[in-house]
C-alpha positions in Angstrom: 1.9 7.1 33.8 3.4 10.5 32.9 6.0 10.7 30.1 8.1 13.8 29.9 9.6 14.8 26.5 12.7 16.9 27.2 13.9 18.9 24.2 17.5 20.1 23.8 18.0 23.9 24.1 19.8 24.0 20.8 16.6 23.1 19.0 14.0 24.1 21.5 12.0 25.4 18.5 11.0 21.8 17.8 8.6 22.1 20.8 6.0 23.4 18.5 6.5 20.6 16.0 6.2 17.9 18.6 3.1 19.6 20.0 1.7 19.4 16.4 2.5 15.7 16.2 0.8 15.1 19.5 -2.3 17.0 18.3 -2.5 14.8 15.2 -2.3 11.7 17.4 -5.0 13.1 19.6 -7.3 13.6 16.6 -6.9 9.9 15.8 -8.0 9.0 19.3 -4.8 8.6 21.2 -4.6 9.8 24.8 -1.9 12.4 25.1 -2.7 14.0 28.5 0.0 11.9 30.1 2.7 13.5 27.8 4.4 16.6 29.1 7.0 18.8 27.3 10.0 20.4 28.8 13.6 21.6 28.1 16.5 19.2 28.4 19.6 20.2 30.4 21.5 17.8 28.1 22.4 18.0 24.4 19.9 15.3 23.4 16.2 14.4 23.7 15.1 12.5 26.8 11.9 10.6 27.4 11.5 10.4 31.2 9.1 8.0 32.8 8.6 6.9 36.4 11.3 4.2 36.4 13.2 4.8 33.1 14.8 7.4 30.9 15.4 7.0 27.1 17.9 9.3 25.5 17.9 10.1 21.8 20.6 11.9 19.8 20.6 12.7 16.1 22.9 13.9 13.4 21.3 16.0 10.7 19.7 19.3 9.8 22.9 21.1 10.8 23.1 19.6 14.3 25.1 16.7 15.7 23.8 16.2 19.2 25.9 14.5 21.9 26.5 10.8 21.0 27.9 9.4 24.3 25.0 8.2 26.3 22.0 7.8 24.0 19.8 4.8 23.7 19.1 5.8 20.1 21.2 7.8 17.7 19.6 8.7 14.4 21.9 9.4 11.4 20.1 11.3 8.6 20.8 11.4 4.9 24.1 9.6 5.0 26.0 8.0 2.1 28.0 5.2 3.6 29.7 2.1 2.1 27.8 -1.0 3.1 30.8 -2.7 4.7 31.2 0.4 7.0 27.5 0.5 7.6 27.4 -3.2 8.7 30.4 -2.7 10.9 28.8 0.3 12.7 25.5 -1.6 13.1 27.3 -4.6 14.6 29.3 -2.4 17.0 26.3 -0.5 18.3 22.6 -1.3 18.5 22.0 2.4 19.2 22.6 3.5 15.6 19.6 4.1 13.2 20.3 5.2 9.7 17.5 7.2 8.2 17.1 7.9 4.5 20.4 6.2 3.5 20.7 6.7 -0.2 21.0 3.5 -2.3 20.6 4.0 -6.1 16.8 4.3 -6.7 15.7 3.8 -3.2 16.2 5.2 0.3 16.7 3.0 3.3 16.1 3.2 7.0 18.3 0.6 8.7 18.7 -0.5 12.3 19.9 -3.4 14.4 17.9 -5.7 16.8 19.0 -8.6 18.9 17.5 -10.8 16.1 19.6 -9.1 13.4 19.4 -6.1 11.1 16.2 -4.7 9.8 15.4 -2.2 7.1 12.6 -0.5 5.3 12.8 1.1 1.9 11.1 3.8 0.0 11.4 5.0 -3.6 13.9 7.8 -4.1 11.0 9.5 -6.1 9.2 10.3 -2.8 10.0 13.5 -0.9 13.3 13.8 0.9 13.1 13.3 4.6 12.6 16.4 6.6 15.0 15.8 9.5 13.2 17.9 12.1 9.8 16.6 11.1 11.1 13.0 11.3 12.8 13.3 14.7 9.7 15.0 16.1 7.5 12.1 15.0 10.1 9.7 16.2 10.1 11.2 19.7 6.3 11.5 19.8 5.7 7.9 18.8 8.1 6.6 21.3 6.2 8.6 24.0 3.0 7.0 22.8 4.6 3.6 23.4 4.9 2.3 19.9 7.7 -0.3 19.4 10.8 1.0 17.6 10.0 -0.8 14.3 6.5 0.9 14.2 8.0 4.2 15.2 10.3 4.1 12.2 7.6 3.0 9.8 5.1 5.7 10.9 7.7 8.4 11.0 8.8 7.5 7.5 5.2 7.5 6.2 4.5 10.8 7.9 7.1 12.4 5.7 5.0 11.6 2.7 1.7 13.1 3.7 0.5 16.7 4.4 1.6 18.0 7.8 -1.9 17.9 9.2 -2.4 14.2 8.4 -1.8 10.8 10.1 -0.6 8.5 7.3 -3.2 5.8 6.4 -2.7 5.0 2.8 -0.6 2.1 1.5 1.2 4.2 -1.1 2.9 6.4 1.4 4.3 3.6 3.6 7.7 2.1 3.4 8.3 -1.6 2.5 10.1 -3.8 5.0 13.0 -5.6 3.3 12.9 -9.4 3.6 16.1 -10.4 1.9 19.3 -8.4 1.3 22.7 -10.1 1.7 24.5 -6.8 1.6 22.6 -5.7 4.7 22.8 -9.0 6.4 19.0 -9.4 6.3 17.5 -12.8 6.0 14.1 -13.7 7.4 14.1 -17.4 6.3 10.6 -17.5 4.8 11.1 -15.3 1.8 11.3 -16.9 -1.6 12.9 -14.6 -4.1 12.5 -17.0 -7.0 9.0 -18.1 -6.2 5.9 -15.9 -6.0 4.1 -16.9 -2.8 0.4 -16.6 -3.1 -2.5 -18.1 -1.1 -6.2 -18.5 -2.0 -8.2 -15.5 -1.3 -11.3 -15.4 1.0 -14.5 -13.5 0.9 -14.7 -11.1 3.9 -18.3 -11.9 4.7 -17.4 -15.7 4.8 -15.4 -15.3 8.0 -17.9 -14.0 10.5 -17.5 -15.3 14.1 -14.2 -17.0 14.5 -13.9 -19.2 17.6 -10.5 -20.4 18.6 -10.7 -23.7 20.6 -8.3 -26.3 21.9 -10.2 -29.5 21.4 -11.9 -31.1 18.4 -15.0 -31.7 20.6 -15.6 -27.9 20.6 -15.2 -27.8 16.9 -18.0 -30.3 16.4 -20.2 -28.6 18.9 -19.8 -25.2 17.3 -20.1 -26.4 13.7 -23.4 -27.9 14.7 -24.5 -24.5 15.9 -23.8 -23.0 12.5 -20.3 -21.5 12.9 -18.6 -21.4 9.5 -15.0 -20.4 10.5 -13.1 -22.0 13.4 -9.5 -22.6 14.5 -8.0 -25.6 16.3 -5.2 -24.3 18.6 -3.6 -27.0 20.7 -0.7 -25.5 22.7 1.0 -28.7 23.7 2.9 -30.2 20.7 3.5 -33.4 22.7 -0.2 -34.1 23.2 -0.8 -37.8 22.7 -3.8 -37.4 20.3 -2.5 -34.3 18.5 -2.6 -35.8 15.0 -5.9 -37.4 15.5 -7.4 -34.1 16.7 -6.1 -32.3 13.7 -7.4 -35.1 11.3 -10.8 -35.1 12.9 -11.0 -31.3 12.8 -10.3 -31.3 9.1 -12.8 -34.0 8.4 -15.5 -32.1 10.4 -14.8 -29.0 8.4 -15.3 -30.9 5.2 -18.5 -32.5 6.6 -20.0 -29.2 7.6 -18.5 -27.2 4.6 -16.8 -24.9 7.1 -13.5 -23.1 7.1 -11.4 -24.9 9.7 -7.9 -23.5 10.3 -5.1 -25.5 12.1 -2.9 -23.4 14.3 0.8 -23.9 14.0 0.9 -27.6 13.0 1.4 -27.0 9.3 2.9 -30.4 8.5 -0.1 -32.2 9.8 -2.3 -29.7 8.0 -0.6 -30.6 4.7 -0.7 -34.3 5.4 -4.5 -34.3 6.0 -5.3 -31.6 3.4 -6.6 -28.9 5.7 -8.7 -26.0 4.5 -6.3 -23.5 6.2 -3.4 -22.9 8.5 -2.9 -20.1 10.9 0.7 -19.1 12.0 1.9 -16.6 14.5 4.9 -14.4 13.8 7.1 -16.8 15.7 5.9 -19.7 13.7 6.5 -18.4 10.2 10.2 -19.0 10.4 9.7 -22.7 11.2 7.1 -23.4 8.4 7.5 -24.0 4.7 5.4 -21.4 3.1 6.3 -22.6 -0.4 4.8 -26.0 0.3 1.7 -24.5 1.8 1.3 -22.2 -1.1 1.7 -25.0 -3.7 -0.8 -27.1 -1.8 -3.4 -24.3 -2.1 -4.0 -24.1 1.6 -5.4 -20.8 3.0 -3.1 -19.0 5.2 -3.8 -16.7 8.1 -1.0 -14.7 9.8 -0.9 -12.9 13.2 0.4 -9.3 13.3 1.0 -6.9 16.2 1.6 -3.6 14.5 2.5 -1.7 11.4 5.9 -3.2 10.6 4.7 -6.8 10.9 1.6 -6.0 8.8 3.6 -4.4 6.0 6.1 -7.3 6.1 3.7 -10.2 5.8 1.5 -8.8 3.0 4.5 -9.4 0.8 3.7 -13.2 1.0 0.0 -12.6 0.2 -1.8 -14.4 3.0 -5.5 -15.2 2.9 -6.3 -13.1 5.9 -4.5 -11.0 8.6 -5.1 -11.4 12.3 -4.8 -8.1 14.3 -4.1 -8.3 18.0 -4.2 -8.7 20.7 -6.8 -6.0 21.2 -7.4 -6.3 24.9 -5.5 -8.0 27.7 -5.7 -11.8 27.4 -4.6 -14.8 29.5 -5.1 -17.4 26.9 -1.4 -17.3 25.8 1.8 -15.5 26.5 1.9 -12.4 24.2 5.0 -10.8 22.7 3.4 -7.4 22.5 1.2 -5.0 24.5 -2.5 -4.8 23.9 -3.2 -2.8 20.8 -6.5 -1.2 21.8 -9.3 0.2 19.6 -7.5 3.3 18.3 -4.6 1.3 16.8 -6.9 -1.4 15.5 -8.9 1.3 13.6 -5.7 2.7 12.1 -4.5 -0.7 11.0 -7.8 -1.3 9.4 -7.7 2.0 7.6 -4.3 1.1 6.1 -5.4 -2.4 5.2 -8.4 -1.1 3.3 -6.0 0.6 0.8 -3.9 -2.5 0.1 -4.5 -4.5 -3.0 -5.7 -8.0 -2.1 -7.0 -9.8 -5.2 -7.0 -8.8 -8.8 -10.3 -7.0 -8.3 -10.5 -6.0 -4.6 -8.7 -3.8 -2.0 -8.3 -4.7 1.6 -7.3 -8.0 3.1 -9.9 -9.9 5.3 -9.0 -9.1 8.9 -9.6 -11.0 12.1 -9.5 -9.0 15.4 -8.4 -11.2 18.3 -7.5 -10.9 22.0 -9.9 -10.4 24.9 -13.0 -9.9 22.8 -16.3 -10.7 24.5 -19.9 -9.7 24.2 -19.2 -6.5 26.1 -16.4 -5.3 23.8 -17.4 -6.8 20.5 -19.6 -3.9 19.2 -16.7 -1.4 19.5 -14.3 -3.8 17.9 -16.7 -4.5 15.0 -17.1 -0.7 14.5 -13.4 -0.5 13.7 -14.2 -2.2 10.3 -12.6 -5.6 10.8 -14.0 -8.6 8.8 -14.2 -11.1 11.6 -14.1 -11.4 15.4 -12.1 -14.2 17.0 -13.2 -15.3 20.4 -11.8 -17.8 22.9 -13.1 -17.6 26.5 -16.3 -15.8 25.3 -17.2 -19.2 23.9 -15.4 -21.8 26.0 -16.4 -20.3 29.4 -20.0 -19.4 28.4 -23.0 -21.0 30.2 -24.7 -21.2 26.8 -22.4 -21.2 23.8 -25.4 -21.1 21.6 -26.5 -17.8 23.0 -23.0 -16.4 22.4 -23.0 -17.6 18.8 -26.4 -16.0 18.2 -25.2 -12.7 19.7 -22.2 -12.5 17.4 -24.1 -13.6 14.4 -26.7 -10.8 15.0 -23.9 -8.3 15.5 -22.0 -9.3 12.4 -25.0 -9.8 10.1 -26.3 -6.3 10.9 -23.3 -4.8 9.1 -21.5 -7.4 7.0 -18.1 -6.4 5.4 -18.3 -6.0 1.7 -15.5 -6.4 -0.8 -13.9 -3.0 -1.9 -13.5 -2.9 -5.6 -10.0 -2.0 -6.7 -9.9 1.0 -9.0 -8.6 0.6 -12.6 -5.4 2.4 -11.8 -4.0 1.8 -8.3 -0.6 2.6 -6.8 1.8 -0.3 -6.9 4.2 -0.7 -4.0 7.9 -0.5 -4.5 9.3 -3.7 -5.9 10.9 -5.8 -3.3 14.7 -6.0 -3.6 16.5 -9.3 -3.1 20.0 -7.8 -3.4 23.0 -10.1 -3.4 
């Protein structure tokens, strides 16, 4: 579907800058042929698609574009008292404050139906180039990134050479978890307790089947699978606790890494090896209890913002998805595809994991089968999660053998952390 980016006549010179952003995206593998550039008859940017139009105004760089009908209004380099800021955010979900100065950090702040969100960067980094940032903002929206990822990438792009897509942890902003002044509270951050979960060896993950019945767990463990997840969707299933208990016992019997999806209380009760939580489940869990129990934790992510947010609680591994369309569960996001998966992995490979290694173990999930698996594996992930590829197979054994051969041909090795490595900006828990 064609997307037209219409640029206001007052700053039509940004056409070249947006073309440059599109070219950098193309070099990463994004399709840009569906994006067309034109001149807007209005005093704001417009993204025009077949059945919708998104209008974007901004205030900065000497211009204040019309603010009456925009879907987004970006306010650059403001100094605003926080009570006034919160009032403006509560009165309009359109406003996005970029590079708001706050002592030794700069903040990007915006409002969502679920509350305020913010990302922070050190004031030591470069000042935001207004025209460069708005060009990336518009380009990334046209490439169908969600607004939180648009802001994260546009922020990071301000800290790298103009010809570069940002892919190193030290240039990315840090999502704020807790800040009473900004009205931000995620519910699972523990400012007075360092959350940390046992680390995993990347090569220990391998094929990662996700199944909905303990019978499958026993079958697959007998076939030599060493990592597996029990994901029962119905919390009212009569034998739920017994299934969880049996799965944990089977993991111990076969010396395998069995993760329990969602039911963290049962996992704690029966001393599970690991728990896997989706983004929607983190809020309902008690991460401190899981951490103190020494349970391995896997977390689902669906983009840059979620990825940068959850590494602050030091999970054991990160799930990246969904990669391809899937019917196994209702998904909150669109398929990520191989290009984005590769970019996420590039970023993750630069993030400190343990005291000696870089790069969290990663699990790609969503629509992966024998046909798509080689391309997914080439993106550099540590593990491949499969559902229907196993449960609908005529011969699960043949599928297991296929994935074992693929993974063992090019196992993921731990990346040694250099002696001196950039440390991310310390997380603020402002009162």
